[in-house]
C-alpha positions as CSV (number, residue, x, y, z in Angstrom):
1,M,22.5,-23.1,-6.4
2,L,25.2,-24.8,-8.4
3,R,22.8,-25.1,-11.4
4,D,22.1,-21.3,-11.5
5,K,24.9,-19.7,-13.4
6,G,23.9,-16.0,-12.5
7,A,23.9,-17.0,-8.8
8,L,27.2,-18.8,-9.1
9,L,28.8,-16.0,-10.7
10,L,27.8,-13.6,-7.9
11,L,28.5,-15.9,-5.1
12,V,31.7,-17.4,-6.3
13,G,33.0,-15.6,-9.3
14,A,32.5,-11.9,-8.2
15,P,34.3,-12.2,-4.8
16,I,37.5,-13.9,-6.6
17,L,37.5,-11.2,-9.4
18,Y,37.2,-8.4,-7.0
19,G,39.9,-9.9,-4.7
20,F,42.3,-9.7,-7.6
21,F,41.5,-6.7,-9.3
22,Y,40.1,-4.1,-6.7
23,P,43.4,-4.1,-4.5
24,W,45.4,-3.6,-7.8
25,F,44.4,0.1,-8.2
26,Y,45.8,0.8,-4.8
27,S,49.0,-1.2,-5.2
28,T,51.3,1.8,-5.1
29,Q,49.8,2.7,-1.7
30,V,50.9,6.4,-1.7
31,V,51.0,9.1,-4.5
32,Q,54.5,9.8,-5.7
33,Q,56.1,12.2,-8.2
34,V,53.1,14.5,-8.3
35,P,53.8,17.2,-11.2
36,V,54.5,20.6,-9.6
37,A,55.8,24.1,-10.5
38,L,58.2,26.3,-8.7
39,V,58.0,30.2,-9.1
40,V,61.3,31.9,-8.4
41,H,61.5,35.6,-7.6
42,D,64.9,35.5,-6.2
43,N,68.1,34.9,-8.1
44,S,70.2,34.0,-5.2
45,G,72.4,30.9,-4.3
46,L,69.8,30.0,-1.5
47,A,66.9,29.9,-4.1
48,R,68.8,27.6,-6.5
49,Q,69.7,25.4,-3.4
50,M,66.0,25.2,-2.6
51,L,65.1,24.3,-6.2
52,R,67.7,21.5,-6.2
53,F,66.2,20.0,-2.9
54,A,62.7,20.3,-4.5
55,Q,63.8,18.4,-7.5
56,A,65.3,15.7,-5.3
57,S,62.1,15.1,-3.4
58,P,60.4,11.8,-4.2
59,R,57.0,13.1,-3.5
60,I,56.9,15.8,-6.2
61,D,58.0,16.0,-9.7
62,L,59.2,19.6,-10.7
63,K,57.8,20.1,-14.2
64,L,58.0,23.8,-14.5
65,V,60.3,26.5,-13.2
66,T,59.4,30.1,-14.1
67,S,59.5,33.6,-12.7
68,D,55.9,34.2,-13.7
69,E,53.3,33.2,-11.2
70,G,50.5,33.6,-13.6
71,E,52.1,31.1,-15.8
72,A,52.2,28.6,-12.9
73,R,48.6,29.3,-12.1
74,E,47.5,28.6,-15.6
75,A,49.4,25.2,-15.7
76,V,47.4,24.4,-12.4
77,L,44.1,25.2,-14.2
78,R,45.1,23.2,-17.2
79,G,45.9,20.1,-15.0
80,E,49.6,20.1,-16.0
81,V,50.8,20.5,-12.6
82,M,48.9,19.9,-9.3
83,G,50.3,22.9,-7.4
84,Y,53.2,25.3,-7.0
85,A,55.5,27.0,-4.5
86,L,56.5,30.7,-4.7
87,L,60.1,31.7,-3.6
88,P,59.6,35.5,-2.8
89,R,61.9,38.4,-3.9
90,D,64.9,39.2,-1.6
91,L,64.7,35.7,-0.1
92,K,68.3,35.4,0.8
93,R,68.5,39.0,2.0
94,D,65.7,38.5,4.5
95,V,67.2,35.2,5.6
96,L,70.5,37.1,6.4
97,R,68.7,39.8,8.1
98,R,66.9,37.0,10.3
99,T,63.5,38.1,9.1
100,D,60.6,35.6,8.9
101,V,60.4,34.4,5.4
102,V,57.1,32.8,4.2
103,V,57.1,30.5,1.1
104,P,53.6,30.0,0.1
105,V,52.6,26.6,-1.4
106,Y,49.4,26.4,-3.4
107,A,47.9,22.9,-4.3
108,N,44.9,21.7,-6.2
109,G,42.4,21.1,-3.3
110,A,40.1,19.1,-5.6
111,Y,42.3,16.1,-5.0
112,P,43.0,15.8,-1.3
113,L,45.7,13.1,-1.6
114,V,47.7,14.9,-4.3
115,S,47.3,18.2,-2.6
116,K,48.8,16.6,0.7
117,Q,51.7,15.3,-1.3
118,V,52.5,18.5,-2.8
119,Q,52.5,20.3,0.5
120,Y,54.6,17.7,2.3
121,G,57.1,17.5,-0.7
122,F,57.6,21.3,-0.6
123,A,57.6,21.4,3.2
124,E,60.2,18.6,3.5
125,A,62.5,20.0,0.8
126,F,62.5,23.7,2.1
127,G,62.6,22.4,5.7
128,T,65.9,20.7,5.1
129,V,67.3,23.8,3.5
130,S,66.0,25.8,6.5
131,A,67.6,23.3,9.0
132,G,70.8,23.7,7.2
133,V,70.7,27.5,7.5
134,E,70.0,27.3,11.2
135,I,72.8,25.0,11.8
136,K,75.2,27.3,9.9
137,R,74.2,30.3,12.2
138,L,74.8,28.4,15.2
139,Q,78.2,27.3,14.1
140,A,78.8,31.1,13.2
141,G,78.1,31.6,16.8
142,G,80.9,29.3,18.0
143,Q,79.3,26.1,18.2
144,S,80.8,22.9,16.9
145,A,78.8,20.9,14.0
146,P,77.5,18.3,16.6
147,Q,76.4,21.0,19.1
148,A,74.8,22.9,16.3
149,A,73.0,19.8,15.1
150,V,71.8,19.1,18.6
151,G,70.9,22.7,19.2
152,R,68.8,22.8,16.1
153,S,66.8,19.7,17.1
154,P,67.3,18.8,20.7
155,V,64.5,16.3,20.6
156,N,64.4,14.0,17.6
157,L,61.0,12.8,16.7
158,Q,60.6,9.6,14.7
159,T,56.9,8.8,13.9
160,V,56.1,5.2,13.1
161,A,52.5,4.2,12.3
162,L,51.4,1.4,14.4
163,F,48.6,-0.4,12.5
164,N,49.4,0.9,8.9
165,P,53.2,0.8,8.6
166,T,53.3,1.9,5.0
167,E,50.8,4.6,5.8
168,G,49.2,3.7,2.4
169,Y,45.8,4.4,1.1
170,G,45.4,0.8,-0.1
171,S,45.9,-0.7,3.5
172,F,43.4,1.9,4.7
173,V,40.6,1.4,2.1
174,V,40.9,-2.1,0.9
175,A,40.8,-3.8,4.4
176,A,37.4,-2.2,5.0
177,V,35.9,-2.4,1.4
178,A,36.7,-6.0,1.4
179,V,33.8,-6.6,3.9
180,L,31.5,-4.6,1.8
181,I,32.4,-6.5,-1.3
182,L,31.8,-9.8,0.5
183,Q,28.4,-8.3,1.8
184,Q,27.2,-7.0,-1.7
185,T,28.0,-10.0,-3.6
186,L,26.5,-12.4,-1.1
187,L,23.5,-10.1,-0.6
188,M,22.9,-10.0,-4.4
189,G,23.2,-13.8,-4.8
190,S,21.0,-14.6,-2.0
191,A,18.3,-12.2,-3.0
192,L,18.5,-13.5,-6.6
193,L,17.9,-16.9,-5.5
194,A,15.2,-16.1,-3.2
195,G,13.5,-14.0,-5.7
196,T,13.9,-17.0,-8.3
197,W,12.3,-19.4,-5.6
198,R,9.4,-16.8,-5.3
199,E,8.8,-16.5,-9.2
200,Q,8.9,-20.3,-9.4
201,A,6.6,-20.9,-6.3
202,L,9.3,-22.7,-4.6
203,A,9.5,-20.4,-1.5
204,H,6.7,-22.1,0.4
205,V,8.6,-25.1,1.9
206,G,9.3,-26.5,5.3
207,A,11.6,-25.2,7.9
208,R,14.2,-27.9,7.1
209,Q,14.4,-27.1,3.6
210,W,14.7,-23.5,4.2
211,L,17.4,-24.1,6.7
212,A,19.5,-26.2,4.2
213,R,19.1,-23.4,1.7
214,L,20.3,-20.7,4.1
215,L,23.3,-23.0,5.2
216,A,24.2,-23.6,1.7
217,L,24.2,-20.1,0.9
218,C,26.5,-19.5,3.8
219,V,29.2,-21.8,2.5
220,P,30.4,-19.6,-0.5
221,G,30.3,-16.7,2.0
222,W,32.5,-18.4,4.4
223,L,34.9,-19.5,1.7
224,A,35.0,-16.0,0.2
225,G,35.8,-14.6,3.7
226,L,38.6,-17.0,4.3
227,F,39.9,-16.3,0.8
228,Y,40.1,-12.5,1.7
229,F,41.2,-12.7,5.3
230,G,43.6,-15.6,4.7
231,W,45.1,-14.9,1.4
232,I,44.3,-11.6,-0.2
233,F,45.5,-9.6,2.7
234,V,48.7,-11.6,2.9
235,W,49.2,-11.4,-0.8
236,Q,48.8,-7.7,-1.0
237,D,50.7,-7.2,2.2
238,F,47.7,-5.3,3.9
239,P,47.8,-5.4,7.8
240,H,46.5,-8.9,8.6
241,G,46.3,-11.7,11.1
242,G,46.1,-9.6,14.3
243,N,43.4,-11.7,15.9
244,P,42.6,-14.8,13.6
245,W,40.3,-16.3,16.0
246,G,38.3,-13.0,16.2
247,A,38.3,-12.9,12.4
248,L,36.6,-16.3,12.2
249,A,34.1,-15.5,14.8
250,L,33.3,-12.5,12.7
251,L,32.8,-14.6,9.6
252,A,30.7,-17.0,11.7
253,C,28.2,-14.2,12.6
254,F,28.6,-11.9,9.6
255,V,27.8,-14.3,6.7
256,P,24.6,-15.7,8.2
257,A,23.4,-12.1,8.9
258,V,24.0,-11.2,5.3
259,V,22.3,-14.3,3.7
260,G,19.2,-13.7,6.0
261,C,19.0,-10.2,4.9
262,G,19.5,-11.2,1.4
263,C,16.7,-13.9,1.5
264,L,14.4,-11.4,3.0
265,L,15.0,-8.9,0.3
266,G,14.5,-11.4,-2.3
267,W,11.3,-12.6,-0.7
268,W,10.0,-8.9,-0.5
269,L,10.9,-8.2,-4.2
270,A,9.7,-11.5,-5.5
271,N,11.6,-11.0,-8.7
272,R,15.0,-12.4,-9.7
273,E,16.5,-9.4,-11.3
274,R,15.0,-6.6,-9.1
275,A,17.5,-7.4,-6.4
276,L,20.4,-6.7,-8.4
277,Q,18.9,-3.3,-9.6
278,V,18.3,-2.5,-5.9
279,V,21.5,-3.6,-4.2
280,L,23.9,-2.5,-7.0
281,F,23.4,1.2,-6.2
282,T,23.8,0.7,-2.4
283,S,27.4,0.1,-2.5
284,I,28.6,3.7,-2.4
285,P,26.2,4.9,0.1
286,L,27.1,1.9,2.4
287,A,30.7,2.7,2.0
288,F,30.2,6.3,3.4
289,L,27.9,4.9,6.0
290,G,30.6,2.4,7.1
291,G,32.5,4.9,9.3
292,F,35.9,4.6,7.5
293,T,35.5,7.1,4.6
294,W,33.5,9.7,6.7
295,P,33.4,10.0,10.4
296,A,30.2,8.5,11.7
297,E,29.8,11.2,14.3
298,A,29.7,13.7,11.3
299,L,26.7,12.0,9.9
300,P,23.0,13.2,10.5
301,E,21.7,11.6,13.5
302,P,18.9,9.6,11.7
303,L,21.6,8.1,9.4
304,Q,23.8,7.1,12.6
305,W,21.0,4.9,13.5
306,L,19.9,3.7,10.0
307,R,23.4,2.5,9.1
308,W,23.2,-0.4,11.6
309,L,20.5,-2.0,9.6
310,S,23.4,-3.0,7.2
311,P,25.5,-5.9,8.4
312,S,28.5,-4.1,6.9
313,T,28.6,-1.4,9.6
314,A,29.2,-3.9,12.3
315,G,31.4,-6.0,10.0
316,I,33.7,-3.5,9.0
317,E,34.1,-2.2,12.6
318,A,34.9,-5.7,13.9
319,S,37.1,-6.6,11.0
320,L,39.2,-3.7,11.4
321,R,39.8,-4.4,15.0
322,F,40.3,-8.1,14.6
323,N,42.4,-8.2,11.3
324,Q,44.2,-5.1,11.5
325,L,44.4,-3.9,15.0
326,G,44.9,-7.3,16.6
327,A,42.2,-6.4,19.2
328,P,41.1,-9.0,21.6
329,L,37.7,-10.8,21.1
330,L,36.1,-8.7,23.9
331,S,36.6,-5.4,22.1
332,G,34.4,-6.8,19.2
333,V,31.6,-8.5,21.3
334,A,29.1,-5.7,20.6
335,Q,29.5,-5.9,17.0
336,L,29.5,-9.9,17.1
337,A,26.3,-9.8,19.1
338,W,24.5,-7.3,16.8
339,L,25.4,-9.4,13.9
340,S,24.3,-12.5,15.6
341,S,21.0,-10.9,16.5
342,M,20.5,-9.8,12.8
343,A,21.2,-13.4,11.6
344,L,18.9,-14.9,14.2
345,L,16.0,-12.4,13.5
346,S,16.3,-12.7,9.7
347,W,16.5,-16.5,9.6
348,L,13.5,-16.8,12.0
349,T,11.6,-14.3,9.8
350,V,12.3,-16.3,6.6
351,L,11.3,-19.7,8.3
352,W,8.1,-18.0,9.6
353,L,7.3,-16.6,6.1
354,G,7.8,-20.0,4.5
355,A,5.8,-21.8,7.1
356,R,2.9,-19.3,7.1
357,R,2.1,-19.5,3.5
358,R,2.6,-23.3,3.6
359,K,0.0,-23.6,6.3
360,A,-2.4,-21.4,4.5
361,A,-2.1,-23.4,1.4
362,V,-2.8,-26.6,3.4
């Protein structure tokens, strides 16, 4: 294995490179300063105050202020801004008359995260102005400033994300994709070596030699898992370390299952390069089948069953429970049992294939 540069690159080099560069794209965690436009049809002091609050929002960056909605719409179509809000005509008059005022916000729905920030940014800015107007109304009715503040918001709500404190996209995605990276690199490396052994007629060996090969292939997988769970997650400040013993148990079951599946794939393809061509294009489908980018319950029923044939499905579920949620070992027993079954079955099949051909040759 150490003399095969291609296998060494997949088993050792690829996990290290992915560990450094994949989280880098998500280092900002949340989208900030999204370019937006504001269409102003009202020339009142209230409209100017709402404009200033929108300019102060960290979520959005006000690039265009205009009275022509068509200009803002064209800017969205050209991609210069990602959305706009419209301050309607007679805004202040309607507020003084206590008429319900609607401020529409339009965002580019092709980019869900950006669209969310546009809506949140305008909602926070205009909601703050609206709260100030309500407090002034209460004060005009005879209440003191503290009474008005309490009357406007009798119950203060502060939301804190329990398992993703930054509420960042990186903490959400990378923690799950890391397991898929471990699987794909190990799967390709194992299949490449098994395919090479088939090509060179070295696959028909005894059970002891195959066990040695399988255990040797597990070593870089375990080391890569420790590298991700024990250092990459800490270095990138992703949620980690909730249940370290559970994470170790996961690696103990997950890596052998992937190695066994990789050797079976390489045995079936019987070609060194073919495994790379097959496995390389399965990463995106497996990410969607993993249950974190798309609700598993929303998948067609056949896919809900077929997705369990990939060790990454149970591995991702167990990893999120142990590493990010800090769940006890019992909550991941089903996933660990499934991975152990896959490992046992695949290893026995590999040993049987090697022994069967060897006996036939004898």
